[in-house]
C-alpha positions in Angstrom: -4.5 44.0 3.3 -4.5 41.3 6.0 -2.0 41.5 8.9 -1.2 38.4 11.0 -0.7 38.3 14.8 2.8 38.1 16.2 4.5 34.8 15.3 1.5 33.6 13.3 3.6 34.0 10.2 5.9 31.0 11.0 3.7 28.4 9.4 3.3 30.4 6.2 7.1 31.1 6.0 7.7 27.3 6.3 5.4 26.6 3.3 1.9 26.4 4.8 -0.9 27.8 2.7 -3.7 28.1 5.3 -4.4 30.9 7.7 -7.0 30.4 10.4 -9.3 33.0 11.8 -7.6 33.2 15.2 -4.2 34.0 13.5 -5.5 37.3 11.9 -4.7 40.6 13.8 -6.6 42.9 11.5 -9.0 43.8 9.9 -11.7 42.1 11.8 -12.5 38.7 10.2 -16.2 39.6 9.8 -15.3 42.5 7.6 -13.5 40.4 5.0 -15.3 39.9 1.7 -15.9 36.2 0.8 -13.7 35.1 -2.1 -11.9 38.4 -2.4 -8.1 38.7 -2.8 -5.9 40.5 -0.3 -2.2 41.0 0.3 -1.0 39.1 3.4 1.4 40.8 5.8 3.2 39.6 9.0 2.7 41.6 12.2 5.4 44.1 11.3 3.9 44.7 7.9 6.3 42.6 5.8 4.7 41.1 2.7 4.1 37.3 2.8 1.9 36.6 -0.2 -1.4 37.0 -2.0 -4.4 35.2 -0.5 -8.1 34.8 -1.1 -10.4 34.8 1.9 -13.6 33.6 3.4 -14.8 35.0 6.8 -17.3 32.1 7.0 -14.6 29.5 7.0 -12.3 28.4 9.9 -9.5 28.5 7.2 -10.0 32.2 6.6 -7.3 32.8 4.1 -5.4 30.6 1.6 -2.1 31.5 -0.1 -2.2 31.8 -3.9 1.2 33.2 -4.5 4.3 34.2 -2.4 5.1 36.9 -5.0 3.2 40.1 -5.4 1.3 39.2 -8.5 -2.1 39.9 -10.1 -4.4 36.8 -9.9 -5.6 37.1 -13.4 -6.2 34.9 -16.4 -2.4 34.5 -17.1 -1.8 33.5 -13.5 -4.6 30.8 -13.7 -3.3 29.5 -17.1 0.3 29.3 -15.8 -0.8 27.3 -12.7 -2.9 24.9 -14.8 -0.2 24.5 -17.5 2.6 23.9 -14.9 0.5 21.2 -13.2 -0.3 19.5 -16.5 3.3 19.5 -17.7 4.5 18.1 -14.4 2.3 15.0 -15.0 3.3 14.3 -18.6 6.0 11.7 -17.7 3.6 9.3 -16.0 0.1 10.3 -17.4 0.9 10.7 -21.1 -0.7 7.4 -22.0 -3.5 7.6 -19.5 -6.9 8.9 -20.8 -8.1 9.6 -17.2 -6.1 11.3 -14.6 -6.0 14.3 -12.3 -4.7 17.5 -13.9 -4.8 19.7 -10.9 -4.8 18.9 -7.2 -5.5 22.0 -5.1 -2.8 23.0 -2.5 -0.3 20.5 -4.0 -0.5 22.5 -7.3 -0.5 25.8 -5.5 -4.1 26.9 -6.1 -6.0 25.8 -3.0 -9.5 24.5 -3.4 -9.3 23.6 -7.1 -9.5 20.1 -8.5 -9.4 19.4 -12.3 -9.8 15.8 -13.6 -9.5 14.7 -17.2 -11.5 11.8 -18.8 -10.2 11.8 -22.3 -11.9 14.8 -24.0 -14.0 15.6 -20.9 -12.9 17.8 -18.1 -14.4 17.9 -14.6 -13.8 20.9 -12.4 -14.4 20.9 -8.6 -14.3 24.0 -6.4 -14.4 23.6 -2.7 -13.9 27.3 -1.7 -15.5 30.7 -2.2 -12.2 32.0 -3.6 -12.1 29.4 -6.4 -15.8 30.1 -7.1 -14.9 33.6 -8.1 -12.1 32.4 -10.4 -14.2 29.8 -12.2 -14.7 31.9 -15.4 -10.9 32.4 -15.7 -10.4 28.6 -15.0 -12.8 27.6 -17.7 -11.2 30.0 -20.2 -7.7 28.5 -19.4 -9.0 24.9 -19.7 -10.6 25.7 -23.1 -7.3 27.3 -24.2 -5.1 24.5 -23.0 -7.2 21.3 -23.8 -10.1 22.3 -26.1 -12.3 19.7 -24.3 -15.6 18.4 -25.7 -17.2 19.1 -22.3 -16.5 20.9 -19.0 -18.5 19.8 -15.9 -18.7 21.5 -12.6 -18.9 19.1 -9.7 -19.3 21.6 -6.9 -21.1 19.2 -4.7 -18.5 18.3 -2.1 -19.6 18.5 1.5 -16.5 20.7 2.2 -18.5 23.5 0.6 -20.8 23.5 3.6 -17.9 24.5 5.7 -17.3 27.4 3.4 -20.9 28.5 3.4 -21.2 28.3 -0.4 -24.0 26.5 -2.3 -23.7 22.9 -3.5 -24.5 22.4 -7.2 -23.6 20.5 -10.4 -23.5 22.0 -13.8 -22.6 21.1 -17.4 -20.7 24.2 -18.3 -19.7 23.0 -21.8 -21.0 20.2 -24.0 -23.6 17.6 -23.1 -24.2 13.9 -22.5 -21.7 13.4 -19.8 -23.7 11.1 -17.5 -22.1 8.0 -19.2 -18.8 8.5 -20.8 -16.2 5.7 -21.6 -12.5 5.9 -21.1 -9.5 3.5 -21.3 -7.4 2.5 -18.3 -4.4 0.6 -19.8 -6.0 -2.5 -21.3 -9.4 -2.0 -19.6 -12.4 0.2 -20.4 -14.6 1.9 -17.9 -17.8 3.9 -17.8 -17.9 7.0 -15.6 -20.9 9.2 -14.7 -19.4 12.7 -14.5 -22.6 14.2 -13.2 -23.8 11.7 -10.5 -20.9 9.4 -10.0 -18.7 9.3 -6.9 -16.1 12.0 -6.6 -15.8 13.4 -10.1 -17.1 10.1 -11.7 -14.3 7.6 -10.8 -11.8 6.9 -8.1 -8.7 8.2 -10.0 -6.5 8.3 -6.9 -6.3 4.5 -7.0 -5.4 4.1 -10.7 -1.7 3.6 -10.2 -2.3 1.3 -7.1 -4.5 -1.0 -9.2 -1.7 -1.3 -11.7 0.7 -2.2 -8.8 -1.7 -4.8 -7.5 -1.5 -6.8 -10.7 2.1 -7.8 -10.1 1.0 -9.5 -6.9 -1.9 -11.5 -8.4 -1.2 -15.2 -9.1 -3.0 -17.1 -11.8 -6.4 -18.6 -11.0 -6.6 -16.6 -7.7 -10.0 -16.0 -6.1 -10.6 -12.3 -5.2 -13.0 -10.6 -2.8 -13.5 -7.0 -3.8 -15.2 -5.2 -0.8 -16.9 -1.8 -1.4 -16.3 -2.5 -5.0 -18.1 0.6 -6.5 -17.1 0.5 -10.2 -15.5 -2.9 -9.9 -12.1 -1.5 -11.0 -10.0 -3.5 -8.4 -11.6 -6.8 -9.4 -11.4 -6.2 -13.1 -7.7 -5.3 -12.8 -7.2 -8.6 -10.9 -8.9 -10.6 -13.6 -6.8 -8.8 -16.3 -3.8 -10.0 -14.3 -4.9 -13.6 -14.3 -7.4 -14.0 -11.4 -10.0 -16.7 -11.9 -13.0 -15.4 -10.0 -14.1 -12.2 -8.2 -16.8 -11.6 -5.6 -17.7 -7.9 -5.7 -19.6 -6.6 -2.7 -21.3 -3.2 -2.3 -24.5 -2.0 -0.6 -25.4 0.4 -3.5 -27.5 -0.9 -6.3 -26.3 2.0 -8.5 -22.7 1.0 -7.8 -23.3 -2.6 -8.7 -25.1 -1.6 -11.9 -22.1 0.4 -12.9 -19.7 -2.4 -12.0 -21.7 -4.9 -14.1 -21.7 -2.5 -17.0 -17.9 -2.2 -16.7 -17.5 -6.0 -16.5 -19.7 -6.4 -19.6 -17.6 -3.7 -21.4 -14.5 -5.8 -20.6 -16.1 -9.2 -21.3 -15.4 -10.6 -17.9 -18.9 -10.5 -16.3 -19.0 -14.4 -16.2 -16.0 -14.3 -13.8 -17.6 -11.8 -11.3 -20.3 -12.6 -8.7 -22.0 -9.3 -7.7 -23.4 -9.1 -4.2 -25.5 -6.3 -3.0 -25.1 -6.2 0.8 -23.6 -4.2 3.6 -19.9 -5.2 3.8 -20.0 -5.8 7.5 -23.1 -8.0 7.3 -21.6 -9.9 4.4 -18.4 -10.6 6.3 -20.4 -11.5 9.4 -22.2 -14.4 7.8 -20.1 -15.7 4.8 -18.0 -18.8 5.3 -15.9 -18.8 2.1 -12.3 -17.8 2.0 -10.3 -16.0 -0.8 -6.8 -15.9 -2.1 -6.9 -12.1 -2.4 -9.0 -9.5 -0.5 -9.3 -5.9 -1.4 -10.8 -3.6 1.2 -11.3 -0.1 -0.1 -14.0 1.6 2.1 -15.3 5.1 2.1 -13.8 7.5 4.6 -14.8 6.4 8.1 -13.6 9.6 9.7 -15.2 12.7 8.3 -14.0 15.1 11.1 -11.6 15.2 14.0 -14.4 14.6 16.4 -15.0 11.2 14.7 -11.4 9.9 15.0 -12.0 7.5 17.8 -15.2 6.1 16.4 -13.7 5.8 12.9 -10.6 4.1 14.1 -12.7 1.4 15.7 -14.6 1.1 12.4 -11.3 0.3 10.6 -10.3 -2.2 13.2 -13.6 -4.0 13.0 -13.9 -4.2 9.2 -10.2 -5.3 8.8 -10.6 -7.9 11.5 -13.7 -9.4 9.8 -12.0 -9.2 6.3 -8.9 -11.0 7.6 -11.1 -13.8 8.8 -12.0 -14.5 5.2 -8.4 -14.6 3.9 -6.7 -17.9 3.1 -3.4 -18.7 4.7 -0.7 -17.1 2.7 -3.3 -14.8 1.0 -2.9 -11.3 -0.2 -4.6 -8.5 1.8 -5.0 -5.0 0.2 -6.5 -2.6 2.7 -7.1 1.2 2.3 -8.1 4.3 4.1 -9.0 7.6 2.5 -9.6 9.3 5.8 -7.4 12.4 5.9 -7.8 12.6 9.7 -6.1 9.2 10.1 -2.3 9.2 9.4 -0.3 6.2 8.2 1.0 5.3 11.7 -2.5 5.2 13.1 -3.8 3.2 10.2 -1.0 0.7 10.5 -1.7 0.3 14.2 -5.4 -0.3 13.4 -4.5 -3.0 11.0 -2.1 -4.5 13.5 -4.8 -4.7 16.1 -7.2 -6.2 13.7 -4.7 -8.9 12.7 -3.8 -9.6 16.3 -7.5 -10.1 17.3 -7.9 -12.4 14.3 -4.8 -14.4 15.3 -3.1 -13.5 12.0 0.4 -12.3 11.2 0.9 -10.0 8.3 4.0 -9.3 6.2 3.8 -5.9 4.5 4.8 -6.0 0.9 4.0 -2.4 -0.2 2.9 0.8 1.4 1.2 3.1 -1.1 -0.7 6.3 -1.3 -2.6 8.4 -3.8 -1.1 8.2 -7.3 1.5 10.7 -8.6 -1.2 12.7 -10.3 -2.5 13.4 -6.8 0.8 14.8 -5.4 1.3 15.9 -1.8 2.9 19.1 -0.6 5.8 18.4 1.8 4.9 21.3 3.9 1.2 20.4 4.1 0.6 16.8 5.3 -3.1 17.6 4.9 -2.6 17.0 1.2 -1.7 13.4 2.0 -4.9 11.4 2.7 -4.8 8.0 1.0 -3.2 5.0 2.6 -2.9 1.6 0.8 -1.2 -1.4 2.4 -0.5 -4.6 0.5 0.3 -7.4 2.9 0.6 -11.2 3.0 -0.9 -13.4 5.6 1.8 -15.6 7.1 
């Protein structure tokens, strides 16, 4: 049993799932067993929920259920099945999508992505690590996949004090799998690719972009990785794409995807740091997509990361034609939407540009957010027009 300090139960009662080390009255945090399951009580001894714990983590306990229930195979299967069923209306025809998204699906620390017959599981906590056998059994039962891959290589695991590793739990040959995304085909590397092999959180946003693309448009795809933004633009009628990334592995993947979709002749691949590219190029484009990696990895880096967003957006806007379309993104969870909008506004002002916002988007509906936990809302996507 874990008992909270006085008034430390308020956040949990309002829907929060995280308990920090300084909110626990007893037992001593150092005496808790990493990954073990406990009943959570308020200061007076009233039951609040079932949690798993990790004394090595600042987030010492995470709520699994608000009912007194055994965390067994049936519980895991129920959570997975409920999450899968909730996505059927919008993911039924999508070969690749997120099946389970941690806190938002009420099992903190677990991510499950589907790529057709292949499933990728990602654990970010000691508690989920101890449930992995049950999770694999439930996935086998529900989906009968050809392969199950563990991508337990997120840097978040360092904060939990658990080892980083990758493992093919079921099947084989998952370093290059193909899947369909509407009319396009893509290659994903489930072992060594970014995230779980592909940026699935932008899938719905790329579809939305297509309705803004005019025929014969020129497109600049910055931090292109797999080339998915550019190829969706071509599928919507764009004439040419310049795809920029500093990673040779990313550009090789993007070229393979372009070849797979017979559009490699329309894409110019440039291996260069995006900042340096924008610093010396003189061309302008009808559409610019700016989708960088997270510039803010921790709260201590907010100020530095904010300046990074201002600088790269300012440089990118300098390459946009008058009346052009600007798609700019941030996946930094430590930067909220108001701060991101302010950074873009500063960048536009310093560039002497005015922007009209057409769409404000976030991660797709297969990456839902929990109303009571803004921490689950991390992706910001702004589609704007230069005026």
